[in-house]
C-alpha positions as CSV (number, residue, x, y, z in Angstrom):
1,M,-2.6,-15.9,-1.7
2,I,-3.4,-12.4,-4.2
3,Y,-5.3,-12.7,-7.0
4,V,-4.3,-10.6,-9.3
5,D,-6.3,-10.1,-12.6
6,P,-3.7,-10.1,-15.6
7,R,-5.2,-8.1,-17.6
8,A,-4.0,-4.4,-19.1
9,G,-3.8,-2.2,-15.7
10,S,-3.1,-4.5,-13.1
11,G,-1.2,-7.4,-14.9
12,P,2.3,-5.4,-15.7
13,L,1.9,-5.2,-11.6
14,I,2.8,-9.1,-11.4
15,P,6.4,-9.5,-11.8
16,Y,7.4,-6.3,-9.6
17,L,4.9,-8.0,-6.9
18,Q,6.7,-11.5,-7.5
19,Q,9.8,-9.3,-6.8
20,M,8.6,-8.9,-3.3
21,R,8.9,-12.9,-2.3
22,L,4.3,-12.1,-1.9
23,P,2.4,-14.9,-2.8
24,V,0.7,-14.0,-6.2
25,R,-1.6,-15.8,-8.3
26,S,-2.8,-14.6,-11.5
27,K,-6.5,-15.1,-12.2
28,R,-9.8,-13.5,-14.4
29,M,-11.9,-11.7,-11.7
30,K,-15.6,-10.3,-13.2
31,F,-14.6,-7.3,-9.9
32,G,-11.6,-5.7,-8.8
33,D,-7.8,-6.4,-9.9
34,F,-6.4,-7.7,-6.8
35,A,-8.2,-9.6,-4.3
36,W,-7.2,-11.8,-1.4
37,T,-8.5,-12.6,2.2
38,G,-7.5,-12.1,4.9
39,N,-8.1,-11.7,8.9
40,G,-11.5,-9.5,10.1
41,P,-12.9,-9.0,13.5
42,H,-15.1,-12.1,13.3
43,G,-12.8,-14.3,11.5
44,E,-11.6,-14.2,7.4
45,V,-13.3,-11.6,5.4
46,S,-12.2,-11.2,1.5
47,V,-11.0,-8.0,0.7
48,G,-10.6,-6.4,-3.2
49,I,-8.4,-3.3,-4.7
50,E,-9.8,-1.6,-7.7
51,Y,-6.3,0.0,-9.0
52,K,-7.3,3.2,-11.8
53,K,-4.7,5.3,-12.8
54,L,-6.1,8.8,-13.1
55,D,-6.9,9.0,-16.8
56,E,-8.9,6.0,-17.1
57,L,-10.4,7.1,-13.5
58,I,-11.6,10.4,-15.1
59,G,-13.0,8.5,-18.2
60,R,-14.7,6.0,-15.6
61,V,-16.7,9.2,-13.9
62,S,-17.6,10.4,-16.9
63,D,-19.4,7.2,-18.8
64,K,-20.2,6.3,-15.1
65,T,-19.5,2.8,-15.6
66,L,-17.6,3.0,-12.0
67,V,-20.4,3.7,-10.0
68,T,-23.3,1.6,-11.7
69,H,-21.2,-1.9,-12.6
70,Q,-17.8,-2.1,-11.2
71,L,-17.9,-0.3,-7.6
72,P,-21.4,-2.0,-6.9
73,G,-19.8,-5.6,-7.8
74,M,-16.9,-4.6,-5.6
75,L,-19.2,-4.4,-3.0
76,K,-21.0,-7.4,-3.0
77,R,-18.2,-9.5,-4.2
78,Y,-15.9,-8.0,-1.4
79,K,-16.2,-7.5,2.8
80,Y,-13.6,-4.6,2.2
81,S,-13.3,-2.7,-0.9
82,Y,-10.6,0.0,-1.5
83,L,-10.1,2.4,-5.2
84,L,-6.4,2.7,-5.4
85,I,-5.4,5.5,-7.5
86,E,-2.5,6.2,-8.9
87,A,-1.5,9.9,-9.3
88,T,0.0,12.8,-7.2
89,I,-2.3,15.8,-8.0
90,R,-3.1,19.3,-7.1
91,P,-5.2,22.1,-7.8
92,N,-4.0,25.2,-10.1
93,K,-4.8,29.3,-8.7
94,H,-8.4,28.4,-10.8
95,S,-8.8,25.1,-8.8
96,G,-8.0,23.6,-12.3
97,L,-6.8,19.7,-11.7
98,E,-3.0,19.2,-12.3
99,K,-1.1,16.0,-12.5
100,F,2.5,15.5,-11.7
101,K,4.7,13.8,-14.5
102,P,8.2,12.7,-13.8
103,F,10.1,12.3,-15.9
104,K,14.4,12.0,-16.0
105,S,16.9,15.1,-16.7
106,T,19.7,14.6,-19.0
107,N,21.8,13.4,-16.5
108,G,19.7,10.4,-15.1
109,K,18.1,12.2,-12.4
110,D,14.4,12.2,-11.8
111,L,12.8,15.1,-11.9
112,G,9.0,16.5,-12.7
113,M,6.6,18.4,-13.1
114,F,2.8,19.6,-12.9
115,L,0.6,19.8,-15.8
116,P,-3.0,20.4,-16.2
117,T,-5.5,17.7,-17.1
118,R,-7.3,18.1,-20.6
119,A,-10.1,17.0,-18.8
120,A,-12.8,18.9,-18.1
121,I,-13.0,18.6,-14.5
122,T,-11.8,20.4,-11.4
123,Y,-9.5,19.6,-8.6
124,P,-12.6,20.4,-6.0
125,M,-15.0,18.6,-8.6
126,L,-12.5,15.2,-8.6
127,Q,-12.2,15.2,-4.5
128,G,-15.8,15.9,-3.8
129,Y,-16.5,13.0,-6.3
130,L,-14.3,10.6,-4.1
131,F,-15.7,12.1,-0.5
132,S,-19.4,11.0,-1.8
133,L,-18.1,7.5,-2.9
134,E,-16.5,6.9,0.4
135,H,-19.0,8.7,2.9
136,A,-22.5,8.5,1.3
137,Y,-22.2,6.1,-1.7
138,V,-23.2,2.6,0.5
139,K,-25.8,3.6,3.4
140,S,-27.0,0.3,4.2
141,H,-24.0,-1.7,6.0
142,P,-21.6,1.0,6.1
143,E,-18.5,-1.6,7.0
144,R,-19.1,-2.7,3.0
145,R,-18.1,0.7,1.9
146,I,-15.6,1.7,-0.8
147,R,-12.1,3.1,1.0
148,V,-10.2,5.2,-1.5
149,R,-6.4,5.6,-1.6
150,F,-3.9,7.3,-3.7
151,S,-0.5,6.2,-4.4
152,S,2.1,8.5,-6.1
153,G,3.8,6.1,-8.5
154,L,4.5,2.4,-9.0
155,P,6.8,1.5,-6.3
156,D,4.4,3.3,-4.2
157,T,1.6,1.4,-5.9
158,V,3.2,-1.5,-5.0
159,G,4.3,-0.4,-1.6
160,F,0.8,0.1,-1.0
161,I,-0.7,-3.7,-1.8
162,S,2.3,-5.5,-0.4
163,A,1.4,-3.3,2.9
164,L,-1.9,-3.6,2.8
165,Y,-2.0,-7.8,2.6
166,W,0.3,-8.0,5.4
167,W,-1.8,-6.1,7.4
168,W,-4.7,-8.0,6.3
169,Q,-2.8,-11.0,6.8
170,K,-2.1,-10.2,11.0
171,P,-4.5,-11.9,14.0
172,W,-7.0,-9.0,14.7
173,P,-6.6,-8.2,18.0
174,S,-2.5,-7.9,16.7
175,H,-4.0,-4.3,15.3
176,K,-4.4,-2.9,18.9
177,S,-0.6,-2.9,19.7
178,T,-0.9,0.6,17.0
179,F,-2.3,2.1,19.6
180,T,0.0,1.9,22.3
181,L,2.1,5.1,23.4
182,P,5.6,4.6,21.8
183,A,8.6,5.2,23.4
184,Q,10.7,8.5,22.1
185,E,12.9,7.1,19.8
186,D,10.5,5.1,18.6
187,N,9.4,6.6,14.9
188,H,5.6,6.0,15.3
189,P,3.1,8.1,13.5
190,T,2.0,10.1,16.6
191,N,5.2,11.0,17.1
192,I,5.9,14.8,16.0
193,G,9.4,13.9,14.5
194,F,7.9,11.3,12.2
195,M,4.7,13.3,11.1
196,L,7.3,16.2,10.3
197,G,9.4,14.0,7.4
198,T,7.5,11.2,5.2
199,P,8.4,7.4,6.0
200,T,10.0,5.5,3.1
201,V,8.2,3.1,0.4
202,F,10.3,0.7,1.8
203,R,10.0,1.0,5.5
204,R,6.4,1.4,5.3
205,M,6.5,-2.3,3.9
206,V,9.5,-3.6,6.4
207,S,6.7,-2.6,8.9
208,C,3.9,-4.6,8.0
209,L,6.5,-7.9,8.5
210,P,5.7,-10.1,11.1
211,S,7.1,-9.1,14.5
212,I,8.5,-5.5,13.4
213,G,6.4,-2.7,13.4
214,W,6.9,0.8,13.3
215,A,9.7,0.9,16.2
216,R,11.8,-2.6,14.6
217,S,11.4,-1.1,11.0
218,V,14.1,1.7,11.4
219,A,16.8,-0.7,12.6
220,V,15.6,-3.1,9.5
221,A,15.5,-0.2,6.6
222,K,19.1,0.2,8.1
223,A,20.1,-3.2,7.5
224,F,18.9,-3.8,4.1
225,R,19.6,0.5,2.7
226,R,20.4,0.5,-1.2
227,A,20.7,2.7,-3.5
228,T,17.6,2.3,-4.8
229,L,13.8,0.4,-4.0
230,D,14.7,-2.2,-6.2
231,K,17.9,-3.0,-5.3
232,S,16.8,-2.7,-1.1
233,L,14.0,-5.2,-2.1
234,R,15.8,-7.7,-3.8
235,A,18.4,-7.6,-0.9
236,L,15.0,-8.3,1.5
237,S,13.9,-11.1,-0.7
238,R,17.2,-12.7,-0.7
239,A,18.3,-12.4,3.2
240,D,18.1,-15.8,4.8
241,I,17.5,-16.9,8.5
242,K,20.7,-16.2,9.5
243,A,21.0,-12.1,8.5
244,W,17.7,-12.0,9.8
245,S,18.2,-12.9,13.5
246,E,21.6,-10.8,14.1
247,I,20.0,-7.6,12.8
248,T,20.4,-5.6,16.0
249,T,17.1,-3.4,17.3
250,T,16.2,-1.1,20.3
251,D,13.4,-1.8,22.5
252,R,11.2,0.6,24.0
253,K,13.2,0.7,27.1
254,G,16.2,1.6,25.4
255,N,18.0,-2.0,25.5
256,K,19.8,-3.0,22.4
257,R,18.4,-6.4,20.9
258,R,19.0,-9.3,18.1
259,I,15.8,-10.1,16.1
260,G,16.7,-13.6,16.7
261,V,16.2,-16.8,14.8
262,K,12.7,-17.5,16.2
263,T,11.4,-14.1,14.8
264,A,13.5,-14.8,11.5
265,K,12.2,-17.7,10.5
266,R,8.6,-16.3,11.0
267,I,9.8,-13.3,8.7
268,H,11.7,-15.7,5.8
269,K,8.6,-17.8,6.0
270,A,6.1,-15.2,5.3
271,L,8.5,-13.7,2.8
272,R,7.7,-16.8,0.8
273,G,3.9,-16.6,1.1
274,D,3.8,-19.8,3.9
275,E,2.9,-17.5,6.7
């Protein structure tokens, strides 16, 4: 179960998470915007996410409430804490901070441009601040540290929360399979071909479903590919067990195999929050 603080900021994301068939429950929380329990190396652990957009983050840097109140509470409340920043940033030629602002053209195409922020903070200053949060904020109990992540926008934020939630639902020993050498045709992050491109948000989410992973996510993403992420997510959530079982994937030896009913039932169950 993902607990979501219903107040401004995280509250508007609730319908998007529900649309993905994630188990969501609204709950006022003193610390963190999203929280759940997962499987750690030694049993059940608590996981929390503090969610900030760039302007709010810069404001919290200035008034110091992030490091004096919010993050200390996160570290005390959760075993694993994340700071998720929704923004795409870059430095300009004077090392100033620029933020990507999306907009639509007159014919409806998604466009955008980088614009300087009004805050009196440079790109190196902000990144240095975040580096310090990750590496020097907590000296004792290093596992209880702040893990800083960026998302590029609403779809990526929802995708990140979904992927992280499903990752923590897997038994801890199963994560070791991530480090095995992939087959040549497997779009695994260690492959050069994969590194030259960027995986879609949809495929990153699909790869976190039970028994899917990076190899099978290719076929699954193709099976539910639609014109937009929203339509793809709806198709994914509405698919029945038969539709899942008939998806054909390629194993590491190049053999084509269907996902099968047993795996399809697990996926179908997980998408409804029962696993």
